[in-house]
C-alpha atoms as an extended CHARMM CRD file, in Angstrom:
* protein
*
       296  EXT
         1         1  UNK       CA              0.0580000000        0.0710000000       -0.0840000000  PROA      1               0.0000000000
         2         2  UNK       CA              1.4780000000        3.2410000000       -0.9050000000  PROA      2               0.0000000000
         3         3  UNK       CA              1.2950000000        6.5010000000        0.9260000000  PROA      3               0.0000000000
         4         4  UNK       CA              0.7280000000        8.3140000000       -1.8830000000  PROA      4               0.0000000000
         5         5  UNK       CA             -2.4450000000        6.6580000000       -2.3830000000  PROA      5               0.0000000000
         6         6  UNK       CA             -3.6050000000        7.4870000000        1.0470000000  PROA      6               0.0000000000
         7         7  UNK       CA             -3.1900000000       11.2250000000        0.3920000000  PROA      7               0.0000000000
         8         8  UNK       CA             -4.9450000000       11.1570000000       -2.9900000000  PROA      8               0.0000000000
         9         9  UNK       CA             -8.0690000000        9.4840000000       -1.0490000000  PROA      9               0.0000000000
        10        10  UNK       CA             -7.4670000000       12.1430000000        1.8880000000  PROA      10              0.0000000000
        11        11  UNK       CA             -7.6100000000       15.0940000000       -0.2570000000  PROA      11              0.0000000000
        12        12  UNK       CA            -10.2410000000       13.9720000000       -2.4450000000  PROA      12              0.0000000000
        13        13  UNK       CA            -12.8130000000       13.4740000000        0.6620000000  PROA      13              0.0000000000
        14        14  UNK       CA            -11.3480000000       17.2180000000        1.5690000000  PROA      14              0.0000000000
        15        15  UNK       CA            -11.5430000000       18.7640000000       -1.9750000000  PROA      15              0.0000000000
        16        16  UNK       CA            -15.1660000000       16.9390000000       -3.0120000000  PROA      16              0.0000000000
        17        17  UNK       CA            -13.5730000000       17.8460000000       -6.7310000000  PROA      17              0.0000000000
        18        18  UNK       CA            -11.4200000000       15.7250000000       -8.6630000000  PROA      18              0.0000000000
        19        19  UNK       CA             -9.2470000000       17.9000000000      -10.4960000000  PROA      19              0.0000000000
        20        20  UNK       CA             -8.8100000000       20.1810000000       -7.4460000000  PROA      20              0.0000000000
        21        21  UNK       CA             -7.4880000000       17.1890000000       -5.7200000000  PROA      21              0.0000000000
        22        22  UNK       CA             -5.2890000000       16.1010000000       -8.4800000000  PROA      22              0.0000000000
        23        23  UNK       CA             -3.8350000000       19.6670000000       -8.3590000000  PROA      23              0.0000000000
        24        24  UNK       CA             -3.5980000000       19.6120000000       -4.3680000000  PROA      24              0.0000000000
        25        25  UNK       CA             -1.6590000000       16.5480000000       -5.1070000000  PROA      25              0.0000000000
        26        26  UNK       CA              0.4370000000       17.4380000000       -8.2270000000  PROA      26              0.0000000000
        27        27  UNK       CA             -0.5560000000       15.1090000000      -10.1560000000  PROA      27              0.0000000000
        28        28  UNK       CA             -2.7980000000       14.8450000000      -13.4550000000  PROA      28              0.0000000000
        29        29  UNK       CA             -6.2800000000       13.5820000000      -12.3650000000  PROA      29              0.0000000000
        30        30  UNK       CA             -5.6030000000       10.3750000000      -14.5880000000  PROA      30              0.0000000000
        31        31  UNK       CA             -3.2200000000        9.7900000000      -12.1990000000  PROA      31              0.0000000000
        32        32  UNK       CA             -4.9580000000       10.4000000000       -9.2200000000  PROA      32              0.0000000000
        33        33  UNK       CA             -7.7680000000        8.1450000000      -10.0350000000  PROA      33              0.0000000000
        34        34  UNK       CA             -5.4030000000        5.4630000000      -10.9290000000  PROA      34              0.0000000000
        35        35  UNK       CA             -3.9170000000        5.5450000000       -7.7120000000  PROA      35              0.0000000000
        36        36  UNK       CA             -7.3470000000        5.5320000000       -5.9860000000  PROA      36              0.0000000000
        37        37  UNK       CA             -8.3630000000        2.4340000000       -7.9780000000  PROA      37              0.0000000000
        38        38  UNK       CA             -5.2420000000        0.4400000000       -7.0520000000  PROA      38              0.0000000000
        39        39  UNK       CA             -6.1270000000        1.4180000000       -3.2400000000  PROA      39              0.0000000000
        40        40  UNK       CA             -9.7400000000        0.1830000000       -3.4770000000  PROA      40              0.0000000000
        41        41  UNK       CA             -8.0640000000       -3.0990000000       -5.3060000000  PROA      41              0.0000000000
        42        42  UNK       CA             -5.5080000000       -3.6830000000       -2.6540000000  PROA      42              0.0000000000
        43        43  UNK       CA             -8.4400000000       -3.0950000000       -0.0820000000  PROA      43              0.0000000000
        44        44  UNK       CA            -10.7760000000       -5.1780000000       -1.7960000000  PROA      44              0.0000000000
        45        45  UNK       CA            -13.6450000000       -2.7210000000       -1.5010000000  PROA      45              0.0000000000
        46        46  UNK       CA            -15.4210000000        0.1910000000       -3.7710000000  PROA      46              0.0000000000
        47        47  UNK       CA            -14.4130000000        3.8640000000       -1.4920000000  PROA      47              0.0000000000
        48        48  UNK       CA            -15.7580000000        6.3450000000       -3.7570000000  PROA      48              0.0000000000
        49        49  UNK       CA            -18.8160000000        6.8650000000       -5.3380000000  PROA      49              0.0000000000
        50        50  UNK       CA            -18.2420000000        7.8120000000       -9.0800000000  PROA      50              0.0000000000
        51        51  UNK       CA            -20.7630000000        9.3530000000      -11.8280000000  PROA      51              0.0000000000
        52        52  UNK       CA            -18.1970000000       10.8970000000      -14.7260000000  PROA      52              0.0000000000
        53        53  UNK       CA            -18.1140000000       13.6450000000      -11.0610000000  PROA      53              0.0000000000
        54        54  UNK       CA            -17.1490000000       12.7530000000       -7.4240000000  PROA      54              0.0000000000
        55        55  UNK       CA            -20.1810000000       12.1150000000       -5.3150000000  PROA      55              0.0000000000
        56        56  UNK       CA            -18.8770000000       10.9760000000       -2.4580000000  PROA      56              0.0000000000
        57        57  UNK       CA            -17.4680000000        8.1860000000        0.0110000000  PROA      57              0.0000000000
        58        58  UNK       CA            -18.7380000000        5.1430000000       -0.2340000000  PROA      58              0.0000000000
        59        59  UNK       CA            -19.4880000000        3.4730000000        3.4270000000  PROA      59              0.0000000000
        60        60  UNK       CA            -16.1280000000        1.5940000000        3.1610000000  PROA      60              0.0000000000
        61        61  UNK       CA            -14.4390000000        4.8490000000        2.1770000000  PROA      61              0.0000000000
        62        62  UNK       CA            -16.1660000000        6.5050000000        4.9390000000  PROA      62              0.0000000000
        63        63  UNK       CA            -14.7730000000        3.7700000000        7.4420000000  PROA      63              0.0000000000
        64        64  UNK       CA            -11.2660000000        3.5940000000        6.0120000000  PROA      64              0.0000000000
        65        65  UNK       CA            -10.9790000000        7.5140000000        5.6260000000  PROA      65              0.0000000000
        66        66  UNK       CA             -9.8140000000        8.0150000000        9.5410000000  PROA      66              0.0000000000
        67        67  UNK       CA             -7.3550000000        5.6040000000        9.2670000000  PROA      67              0.0000000000
        68        68  UNK       CA             -6.0520000000        6.9940000000        6.0450000000  PROA      68              0.0000000000
        69        69  UNK       CA             -5.7370000000       10.4790000000        8.0080000000  PROA      69              0.0000000000
        70        70  UNK       CA             -4.0660000000        8.1320000000       10.8130000000  PROA      70              0.0000000000
        71        71  UNK       CA             -1.5790000000        6.3790000000        8.8210000000  PROA      71              0.0000000000
        72        72  UNK       CA             -0.3810000000       10.2050000000        6.7920000000  PROA      72              0.0000000000
        73        73  UNK       CA              0.3840000000       11.6100000000        9.9120000000  PROA      73              0.0000000000
        74        74  UNK       CA              2.1800000000        8.8890000000       11.3270000000  PROA      74              0.0000000000
        75        75  UNK       CA              4.2200000000        8.8390000000        8.0940000000  PROA      75              0.0000000000
        76        76  UNK       CA              4.9040000000       12.8300000000        8.5070000000  PROA      76              0.0000000000
        77        77  UNK       CA              5.8450000000       12.7640000000       12.3750000000  PROA      77              0.0000000000
        78        78  UNK       CA              7.9890000000        9.3590000000       11.5670000000  PROA      78              0.0000000000
        79        79  UNK       CA              9.8400000000       11.7550000000        9.4650000000  PROA      79              0.0000000000
        80        80  UNK       CA             10.2180000000       14.4720000000       11.5500000000  PROA      80              0.0000000000
        81        81  UNK       CA             11.7890000000       11.9710000000       14.4250000000  PROA      81              0.0000000000
        82        82  UNK       CA             13.8550000000       10.9110000000       12.3610000000  PROA      82              0.0000000000
        83        83  UNK       CA             15.5710000000       14.2390000000       11.1210000000  PROA      83              0.0000000000
        84        84  UNK       CA             15.6520000000       15.7500000000       14.6750000000  PROA      84              0.0000000000
        85        85  UNK       CA             18.2190000000       12.4840000000       15.0970000000  PROA      85              0.0000000000
        86        86  UNK       CA             20.2380000000       13.3480000000       12.0600000000  PROA      86              0.0000000000
        87        87  UNK       CA             20.0580000000       17.4190000000       12.6980000000  PROA      87              0.0000000000
        88        88  UNK       CA             17.6660000000       20.2400000000       13.3160000000  PROA      88              0.0000000000
        89        89  UNK       CA             13.8520000000       19.6150000000       13.4290000000  PROA      89              0.0000000000
        90        90  UNK       CA             12.2560000000       20.0750000000        9.5990000000  PROA      90              0.0000000000
        91        91  UNK       CA              9.0220000000       20.2500000000        8.2680000000  PROA      91              0.0000000000
        92        92  UNK       CA              5.5280000000       22.4040000000        8.0870000000  PROA      92              0.0000000000
        93        93  UNK       CA              3.6530000000       23.1620000000       11.4310000000  PROA      93              0.0000000000
        94        94  UNK       CA             -0.0730000000       23.1950000000       10.5390000000  PROA      94              0.0000000000
        95        95  UNK       CA             -1.2880000000       26.0080000000       12.9000000000  PROA      95              0.0000000000
        96        96  UNK       CA             -4.9030000000       26.6890000000       13.3500000000  PROA      96              0.0000000000
        97        97  UNK       CA             -6.3380000000       30.1820000000       14.7020000000  PROA      97              0.0000000000
        98        98  UNK       CA             -9.2750000000       31.2760000000       15.8290000000  PROA      98              0.0000000000
        99        99  UNK       CA             -9.1430000000       35.3190000000       14.3940000000  PROA      99              0.0000000000
       100       100  UNK       CA             -9.4660000000       36.3060000000       18.1480000000  PROA      100             0.0000000000
       101       101  UNK       CA             -5.8120000000       35.2910000000       18.2950000000  PROA      101             0.0000000000
       102       102  UNK       CA             -4.3410000000       36.7550000000       15.2850000000  PROA      102             0.0000000000
       103       103  UNK       CA             -2.0280000000       39.4920000000       17.1490000000  PROA      103             0.0000000000
       104       104  UNK       CA             -0.6430000000       36.6040000000       18.8220000000  PROA      104             0.0000000000
       105       105  UNK       CA              0.7090000000       34.4580000000       15.2050000000  PROA      105             0.0000000000
       106       106  UNK       CA              3.2080000000       36.6420000000       14.3130000000  PROA      106             0.0000000000
       107       107  UNK       CA              5.0270000000       36.6580000000       17.6630000000  PROA      107             0.0000000000
       108       108  UNK       CA              4.9870000000       33.0640000000       17.6500000000  PROA      108             0.0000000000
       109       109  UNK       CA              5.7720000000       32.2970000000       14.2460000000  PROA      109             0.0000000000
       110       110  UNK       CA              8.9200000000       34.4580000000       14.8890000000  PROA      110             0.0000000000
       111       111  UNK       CA             10.0530000000       32.3450000000       17.8520000000  PROA      111             0.0000000000
       112       112  UNK       CA              9.0750000000       29.1270000000       16.2200000000  PROA      112             0.0000000000
       113       113  UNK       CA             11.5670000000       30.3470000000       13.2800000000  PROA      113             0.0000000000
       114       114  UNK       CA             14.1950000000       31.2200000000       15.9860000000  PROA      114             0.0000000000
       115       115  UNK       CA             13.9720000000       28.0680000000       17.6780000000  PROA      115             0.0000000000
       116       116  UNK       CA             13.9120000000       26.0180000000       14.5970000000  PROA      116             0.0000000000
       117       117  UNK       CA             14.9260000000       27.4560000000       10.9840000000  PROA      117             0.0000000000
       118       118  UNK       CA             14.2790000000       24.3960000000        9.4710000000  PROA      118             0.0000000000
       119       119  UNK       CA             10.7200000000       24.2730000000       10.2410000000  PROA      119             0.0000000000
       120       120  UNK       CA              7.7600000000       26.4770000000        8.0860000000  PROA      120             0.0000000000
       121       121  UNK       CA              4.4670000000       27.3610000000        9.5520000000  PROA      121             0.0000000000
       122       122  UNK       CA              1.2090000000       27.1340000000        7.2600000000  PROA      122             0.0000000000
       123       123  UNK       CA             -0.9340000000       29.3590000000        9.4130000000  PROA      123             0.0000000000
       124       124  UNK       CA             -4.9490000000       28.9450000000        8.8020000000  PROA      124             0.0000000000
       125       125  UNK       CA             -7.6390000000       30.9140000000       10.2810000000  PROA      125             0.0000000000
       126       126  UNK       CA            -10.4280000000       28.6500000000       11.8370000000  PROA      126             0.0000000000
       127       127  UNK       CA            -12.9620000000       28.6560000000       14.1970000000  PROA      127             0.0000000000
       128       128  UNK       CA            -12.1310000000       26.5390000000       17.5710000000  PROA      128             0.0000000000
       129       129  UNK       CA            -15.0620000000       24.1900000000       16.5370000000  PROA      129             0.0000000000
       130       130  UNK       CA            -13.2940000000       23.6690000000       13.3210000000  PROA      130             0.0000000000
       131       131  UNK       CA             -9.7290000000       23.4490000000       15.0590000000  PROA      131             0.0000000000
       132       132  UNK       CA            -11.1330000000       21.0220000000       17.4120000000  PROA      132             0.0000000000
       133       133  UNK       CA            -11.9360000000       18.7720000000       14.5040000000  PROA      133             0.0000000000
       134       134  UNK       CA             -8.9170000000       19.5320000000       12.2170000000  PROA      134             0.0000000000
       135       135  UNK       CA             -6.4170000000       18.3150000000       15.1170000000  PROA      135             0.0000000000
       136       136  UNK       CA             -8.9110000000       15.1210000000       15.5410000000  PROA      136             0.0000000000
       137       137  UNK       CA             -8.4870000000       14.4190000000       11.9970000000  PROA      137             0.0000000000
       138       138  UNK       CA             -4.6040000000       15.1580000000       11.9420000000  PROA      138             0.0000000000
       139       139  UNK       CA             -4.7960000000       17.7460000000        9.6110000000  PROA      139             0.0000000000
       140       140  UNK       CA             -3.5290000000       20.2990000000       12.2180000000  PROA      140             0.0000000000
       141       141  UNK       CA             -0.2500000000       19.6990000000       14.3230000000  PROA      141             0.0000000000
       142       142  UNK       CA             -1.5320000000       22.2840000000       16.6640000000  PROA      142             0.0000000000
       143       143  UNK       CA             -4.1650000000       25.3920000000       17.3530000000  PROA      143             0.0000000000
       144       144  UNK       CA             -4.1150000000       28.3860000000       19.1810000000  PROA      144             0.0000000000
       145       145  UNK       CA             -7.7020000000       29.1050000000       21.0430000000  PROA      145             0.0000000000
       146       146  UNK       CA             -9.5600000000       29.6120000000       23.9360000000  PROA      146             0.0000000000
       147       147  UNK       CA             -8.9620000000       26.6740000000       26.4550000000  PROA      147             0.0000000000
       148       148  UNK       CA            -11.5260000000       27.6010000000       29.0540000000  PROA      148             0.0000000000
       149       149  UNK       CA            -14.7610000000       28.5090000000       27.4340000000  PROA      149             0.0000000000
       150       150  UNK       CA            -16.2160000000       25.5680000000       26.0800000000  PROA      150             0.0000000000
       151       151  UNK       CA            -12.9580000000       23.8060000000       26.3840000000  PROA      151             0.0000000000
       152       152  UNK       CA            -11.5910000000       21.4620000000       23.2130000000  PROA      152             0.0000000000
       153       153  UNK       CA            -11.3500000000       17.3810000000       23.9620000000  PROA      153             0.0000000000
       154       154  UNK       CA             -8.5930000000       15.5740000000       23.9240000000  PROA      154             0.0000000000
       155       155  UNK       CA             -5.6790000000       18.2570000000       23.7070000000  PROA      155             0.0000000000
       156       156  UNK       CA             -3.1010000000       19.4450000000       26.0780000000  PROA      156             0.0000000000
       157       157  UNK       CA             -3.0360000000       23.3430000000       26.0690000000  PROA      157             0.0000000000
       158       158  UNK       CA             -0.2040000000       25.4620000000       26.6810000000  PROA      158             0.0000000000
       159       159  UNK       CA             -1.5870000000       29.1970000000       28.3390000000  PROA      159             0.0000000000
       160       160  UNK       CA             -0.4680000000       32.3790000000       26.1490000000  PROA      160             0.0000000000
       161       161  UNK       CA             -2.3440000000       35.1660000000       27.1200000000  PROA      161             0.0000000000
       162       162  UNK       CA             -5.8200000000       36.9220000000       28.5700000000  PROA      162             0.0000000000
       163       163  UNK       CA             -7.7870000000       38.7710000000       26.4800000000  PROA      163             0.0000000000
       164       164  UNK       CA            -10.4780000000       41.6290000000       27.5680000000  PROA      164             0.0000000000
       165       165  UNK       CA            -13.0400000000       43.5000000000       25.4500000000  PROA      165             0.0000000000
       166       166  UNK       CA            -12.8310000000       46.9360000000       23.9730000000  PROA      166             0.0000000000
       167       167  UNK       CA            -14.7880000000       49.2450000000       22.1290000000  PROA      167             0.0000000000
       168       168  UNK       CA            -13.2140000000       50.5590000000       18.7800000000  PROA      168             0.0000000000
       169       169  UNK       CA            -14.8940000000       53.9900000000       17.4370000000  PROA      169             0.0000000000
       170       170  UNK       CA            -13.5850000000       55.8680000000       14.6760000000  PROA      170             0.0000000000
       171       171  UNK       CA            -11.7210000000       59.4340000000       15.4920000000  PROA      171             0.0000000000
       172       172  UNK       CA            -14.7420000000       61.1880000000       14.2330000000  PROA      172             0.0000000000
       173       173  UNK       CA            -17.2500000000       59.7350000000       16.1330000000  PROA      173             0.0000000000
       174       174  UNK       CA            -18.7780000000       61.5140000000       19.1080000000  PROA      174             0.0000000000
       175       175  UNK       CA            -17.0460000000       58.4420000000       21.6390000000  PROA      175             0.0000000000
       176       176  UNK       CA            -13.7370000000       59.2850000000       20.5570000000  PROA      176             0.0000000000
       177       177  UNK       CA            -12.9610000000       61.8730000000       23.2310000000  PROA      177             0.0000000000
       178       178  UNK       CA            -13.8350000000       59.3410000000       25.9070000000  PROA      178             0.0000000000
       179       179  UNK       CA            -11.2000000000       56.5910000000       27.4430000000  PROA      179             0.0000000000
       180       180  UNK       CA            -13.4040000000       54.5180000000       29.2100000000  PROA      180             0.0000000000
       181       181  UNK       CA            -17.0930000000       53.1120000000       28.7160000000  PROA      181             0.0000000000
       182       182  UNK       CA            -19.5820000000       50.7860000000       30.2670000000  PROA      182             0.0000000000
       183       183  UNK       CA            -21.5900000000       47.8310000000       28.3350000000  PROA      183             0.0000000000
       184       184  UNK       CA            -24.6290000000       49.5000000000       28.7990000000  PROA      184             0.0000000000
       185       185  UNK       CA            -23.5290000000       52.7060000000       26.9070000000  PROA      185             0.0000000000
       186       186  UNK       CA            -21.8690000000       50.8710000000       23.8350000000  PROA      186             0.0000000000
       187       187  UNK       CA            -25.3140000000       48.8860000000       23.3950000000  PROA      187             0.0000000000
       188       188  UNK       CA            -26.7460000000       52.1490000000       23.1510000000  PROA      188             0.0000000000
       189       189  UNK       CA            -24.8000000000       52.4680000000       19.7520000000  PROA      189             0.0000000000
       190       190  UNK       CA            -24.8650000000       50.8910000000       16.3840000000  PROA      190             0.0000000000
       191       191  UNK       CA            -22.8490000000       48.0610000000       17.1170000000  PROA      191             0.0000000000
       192       192  UNK       CA            -21.4770000000       45.5770000000       14.2400000000  PROA      192             0.0000000000
       193       193  UNK       CA            -20.0580000000       42.2740000000       15.9700000000  PROA      193             0.0000000000
       194       194  UNK       CA            -19.1340000000       38.7140000000       14.8500000000  PROA      194             0.0000000000
       195       195  UNK       CA            -21.9990000000       36.4280000000       14.2450000000  PROA      195             0.0000000000
       196       196  UNK       CA            -23.1080000000       34.0200000000       16.7580000000  PROA      196             0.0000000000
       197       197  UNK       CA            -20.9960000000       31.1750000000       15.3950000000  PROA      197             0.0000000000
       198       198  UNK       CA            -18.1850000000       32.7910000000       16.4260000000  PROA      198             0.0000000000
       199       199  UNK       CA            -16.5920000000       32.2890000000       20.0880000000  PROA      199             0.0000000000
       200       200  UNK       CA            -15.7080000000       35.1450000000       20.9650000000  PROA      200             0.0000000000
       201       201  UNK       CA            -19.4570000000       36.4050000000       20.1390000000  PROA      201             0.0000000000
       202       202  UNK       CA            -20.5380000000       33.3920000000       22.6040000000  PROA      202             0.0000000000
       203       203  UNK       CA            -18.3640000000       34.3890000000       25.1590000000  PROA      203             0.0000000000
       204       204  UNK       CA            -19.4930000000       38.0810000000       24.8330000000  PROA      204             0.0000000000
       205       205  UNK       CA            -23.1660000000       37.3470000000       24.6980000000  PROA      205             0.0000000000
       206       206  UNK       CA            -22.5480000000       35.2880000000       27.9060000000  PROA      206             0.0000000000
       207       207  UNK       CA            -20.8360000000       37.9420000000       29.6310000000  PROA      207             0.0000000000
       208       208  UNK       CA            -24.0320000000       40.3410000000       28.7220000000  PROA      208             0.0000000000
       209       209  UNK       CA            -26.6750000000       37.8470000000       29.3410000000  PROA      209             0.0000000000
       210       210  UNK       CA            -25.1510000000       37.6030000000       32.8120000000  PROA      210             0.0000000000
       211       211  UNK       CA            -25.4100000000       40.8880000000       33.3390000000  PROA      211             0.0000000000
       212       212  UNK       CA            -29.3940000000       41.4790000000       32.1380000000  PROA      212             0.0000000000
       213       213  UNK       CA            -27.9400000000       42.7950000000       28.8140000000  PROA      213             0.0000000000
       214       214  UNK       CA            -28.4930000000       41.6620000000       25.2070000000  PROA      214             0.0000000000
       215       215  UNK       CA            -26.6950000000       42.8480000000       22.0100000000  PROA      215             0.0000000000
       216       216  UNK       CA            -28.5000000000       43.6120000000       19.0340000000  PROA      216             0.0000000000
       217       217  UNK       CA            -25.5980000000       44.2020000000       16.3200000000  PROA      217             0.0000000000
       218       218  UNK       CA            -27.0090000000       46.1640000000       13.1950000000  PROA      218             0.0000000000
       219       219  UNK       CA            -24.3040000000       44.2920000000       11.2420000000  PROA      219             0.0000000000
       220       220  UNK       CA            -22.5700000000       41.1630000000       11.5540000000  PROA      220             0.0000000000
       221       221  UNK       CA            -19.7370000000       39.5650000000       10.1870000000  PROA      221             0.0000000000
       222       222  UNK       CA            -16.9430000000       36.5090000000       10.3300000000  PROA      222             0.0000000000
       223       223  UNK       CA            -13.8560000000       38.8990000000       10.4210000000  PROA      223             0.0000000000
       224       224  UNK       CA            -12.4500000000       41.6700000000       12.1640000000  PROA      224             0.0000000000
       225       225  UNK       CA            -11.0140000000       43.1120000000        9.2590000000  PROA      225             0.0000000000
       226       226  UNK       CA            -14.7190000000       43.6430000000        8.1610000000  PROA      226             0.0000000000
       227       227  UNK       CA            -15.6570000000       45.0100000000       11.9290000000  PROA      227             0.0000000000
       228       228  UNK       CA            -12.9070000000       47.4060000000       11.5380000000  PROA      228             0.0000000000
       229       229  UNK       CA            -14.3780000000       48.4150000000        7.8130000000  PROA      229             0.0000000000
       230       230  UNK       CA            -17.7030000000       48.7980000000        9.3350000000  PROA      230             0.0000000000
       231       231  UNK       CA            -16.2180000000       51.1290000000       12.5660000000  PROA      231             0.0000000000
       232       232  UNK       CA            -13.9670000000       52.7010000000       10.1390000000  PROA      232             0.0000000000
       233       233  UNK       CA            -17.3390000000       54.5710000000        8.0860000000  PROA      233             0.0000000000
       234       234  UNK       CA            -18.2660000000       56.3860000000       11.4050000000  PROA      234             0.0000000000
       235       235  UNK       CA            -21.4360000000       54.7200000000       11.1120000000  PROA      235             0.0000000000
       236       236  UNK       CA            -20.7180000000       51.9240000000       13.4490000000  PROA      236             0.0000000000
       237       237  UNK       CA            -19.0880000000       51.0470000000       16.7340000000  PROA      237             0.0000000000
       238       238  UNK       CA            -17.3250000000       47.3020000000       17.2450000000  PROA      238             0.0000000000
       239       239  UNK       CA            -16.1850000000       45.3320000000       20.1720000000  PROA      239             0.0000000000
       240       240  UNK       CA            -13.0620000000       43.2320000000       19.6970000000  PROA      240             0.0000000000
       241       241  UNK       CA            -10.8020000000       42.1130000000       21.6460000000  PROA      241             0.0000000000
       242       242  UNK       CA             -8.0120000000       44.3140000000       23.5280000000  PROA      242             0.0000000000
       243       243  UNK       CA             -4.8670000000       42.0830000000       21.7590000000  PROA      243             0.0000000000
       244       244  UNK       CA             -5.7290000000       44.0390000000       18.3910000000  PROA      244             0.0000000000
       245       245  UNK       CA             -5.0910000000       47.3700000000       20.1070000000  PROA      245             0.0000000000
       246       246  UNK       CA             -1.1690000000       47.0070000000       18.5370000000  PROA      246             0.0000000000
       247       247  UNK       CA             -2.3530000000       46.2110000000       15.3090000000  PROA      247             0.0000000000
       248       248  UNK       CA             -4.9350000000       49.2040000000       14.9340000000  PROA      248             0.0000000000
       249       249  UNK       CA             -4.6950000000       51.9390000000       12.0760000000  PROA      249             0.0000000000
       250       250  UNK       CA             -4.2590000000       55.2710000000       13.0350000000  PROA      250             0.0000000000
       251       251  UNK       CA             -8.1950000000       56.4440000000       12.5910000000  PROA      251             0.0000000000
       252       252  UNK       CA             -8.9640000000       54.0330000000       15.2790000000  PROA      252             0.0000000000
       253       253  UNK       CA             -9.6810000000       55.1390000000       18.6040000000  PROA      253             0.0000000000
       254       254  UNK       CA            -10.5050000000       52.3870000000       21.6380000000  PROA      254             0.0000000000
       255       255  UNK       CA            -12.0230000000       52.6940000000       25.1440000000  PROA      255             0.0000000000
       256       256  UNK       CA            -11.6600000000       50.3020000000       28.3070000000  PROA      256             0.0000000000
       257       257  UNK       CA            -14.9230000000       49.2910000000       29.7880000000  PROA      257             0.0000000000
       258       258  UNK       CA            -15.1520000000       50.1830000000       33.1240000000  PROA      258             0.0000000000
       259       259  UNK       CA            -16.7590000000       47.8980000000       35.1810000000  PROA      259             0.0000000000
       260       260  UNK       CA            -14.8430000000       45.1100000000       35.8950000000  PROA      260             0.0000000000
       261       261  UNK       CA            -14.8600000000       43.2120000000       32.9500000000  PROA      261             0.0000000000
       262       262  UNK       CA            -14.0770000000       39.3490000000       31.8660000000  PROA      262             0.0000000000
       263       263  UNK       CA            -11.0110000000       37.4770000000       30.8510000000  PROA      263             0.0000000000
       264       264  UNK       CA            -10.6590000000       34.8270000000       28.5890000000  PROA      264             0.0000000000
       265       265  UNK       CA             -7.7460000000       32.9840000000       28.2880000000  PROA      265             0.0000000000
       266       266  UNK       CA             -6.1080000000       32.0550000000       24.9070000000  PROA      266             0.0000000000
       267       267  UNK       CA             -2.9870000000       29.1990000000       24.6690000000  PROA      267             0.0000000000
       268       268  UNK       CA             -1.8360000000       26.9190000000       21.7630000000  PROA      268             0.0000000000
       269       269  UNK       CA             -3.3500000000       23.2700000000       22.1140000000  PROA      269             0.0000000000
       270       270  UNK       CA             -1.6680000000       20.1500000000       20.6440000000  PROA      270             0.0000000000
       271       271  UNK       CA             -3.6030000000       16.5200000000       20.3530000000  PROA      271             0.0000000000
       272       272  UNK       CA             -3.4090000000       14.9900000000       23.7710000000  PROA      272             0.0000000000
       273       273  UNK       CA             -2.5340000000       11.3470000000       22.3670000000  PROA      273             0.0000000000
       274       274  UNK       CA              0.7690000000        9.3150000000       21.9980000000  PROA      274             0.0000000000
       275       275  UNK       CA              3.3860000000        9.0440000000       20.2280000000  PROA      275             0.0000000000
       276       276  UNK       CA              3.4570000000       12.9600000000       20.4830000000  PROA      276             0.0000000000
       277       277  UNK       CA              4.1090000000       14.9350000000       16.8960000000  PROA      277             0.0000000000
       278       278  UNK       CA              7.7580000000       15.9740000000       17.3140000000  PROA      278             0.0000000000
       279       279  UNK       CA              6.3810000000       19.4770000000       15.2040000000  PROA      279             0.0000000000
       280       280  UNK       CA              3.0890000000       19.5830000000       18.0500000000  PROA      280             0.0000000000
       281       281  UNK       CA              5.7440000000       19.2520000000       20.9390000000  PROA      281             0.0000000000
       282       282  UNK       CA              8.0040000000       21.6530000000       19.1530000000  PROA      282             0.0000000000
       283       283  UNK       CA              5.4890000000       24.3250000000       19.1510000000  PROA      283             0.0000000000
       284       284  UNK       CA              4.2840000000       23.6810000000       22.9340000000  PROA      284             0.0000000000
       285       285  UNK       CA              7.7270000000       23.9930000000       23.9100000000  PROA      285             0.0000000000
       286       286  UNK       CA              7.9650000000       27.2190000000       22.0160000000  PROA      286             0.0000000000
       287       287  UNK       CA              4.2960000000       28.3160000000       23.3410000000  PROA      287             0.0000000000
       288       288  UNK       CA              5.8700000000       27.8530000000       27.2770000000  PROA      288             0.0000000000
       289       289  UNK       CA              8.8450000000       30.4110000000       26.2740000000  PROA      289             0.0000000000
       290       290  UNK       CA              6.5340000000       33.1490000000       24.6630000000  PROA      290             0.0000000000
       291       291  UNK       CA              6.7140000000       36.8910000000       26.2610000000  PROA      291             0.0000000000
       292       292  UNK       CA              3.6740000000       38.6440000000       24.4510000000  PROA      292             0.0000000000
       293       293  UNK       CA              3.1890000000       42.2960000000       24.8140000000  PROA      293             0.0000000000
       294       294  UNK       CA              0.0160000000       42.0370000000       25.7390000000  PROA      294             0.0000000000
       295       295  UNK       CA              0.2600000000       39.1120000000       28.3900000000  PROA      295             0.0000000000
       296       296  UNK       CA             -0.8540000000       39.7490000000       31.6150000000  PROA      296             0.0000000000
């Protein structure tokens, strides 16, 4: 059984399209199809539903998929383990990061490169639930996400920092002369917030509900870039993590919430399974020593 054929299967399931899967694997579509057919012949089972196009995996294909993912991960980790014995760690660290954690990603990537010159970092912006699913499916080596609120299962976590909410307005806004505000006051303004599928929004809503408050945003988005674009217009204000303060442009003004605010811890997580991925272990070691400018 060839590792390459397992990669074809896993990639096809992820891409959902023969041509895209072939391009992702850097092979022609006939080569991809031939490899998949060889895998089916070896296993004595039809793995893929075909009708001139990819329809999906058969029941046998769905049963095989987790094993294929695990075997690919084991192959990658074996190569990384062998490289450590021969010399510096090499490979690509596949890192998933929630949007709220993006201010920390540059600092982490720099520290990772300084510690392991032979390691590249591939960063994907994902929700907390997507990170948990991708780690379980062996498609990520590590993730940066919330570690207390709805904590991910079967992971080992290294705390990085704690974030607090802040209000962001444009300098021309009437609140731009203020340094602090209260949640009750902020909710009176035309708000734009992350949609409720994002964990940062769910944490905010739970905090507000505990105070008998409810946010009713006039606009929602799935990225902080979109929220900043809305706030820059002057027609909206937004609430976002204070770790973003160091990344904000000149037009933005921030307000701290007066009342005792809440904190949400963000950390780096790796799968809690043995043997540990050398790349994941290296990421956790770097995270333990990481000094962030917005850490408290």
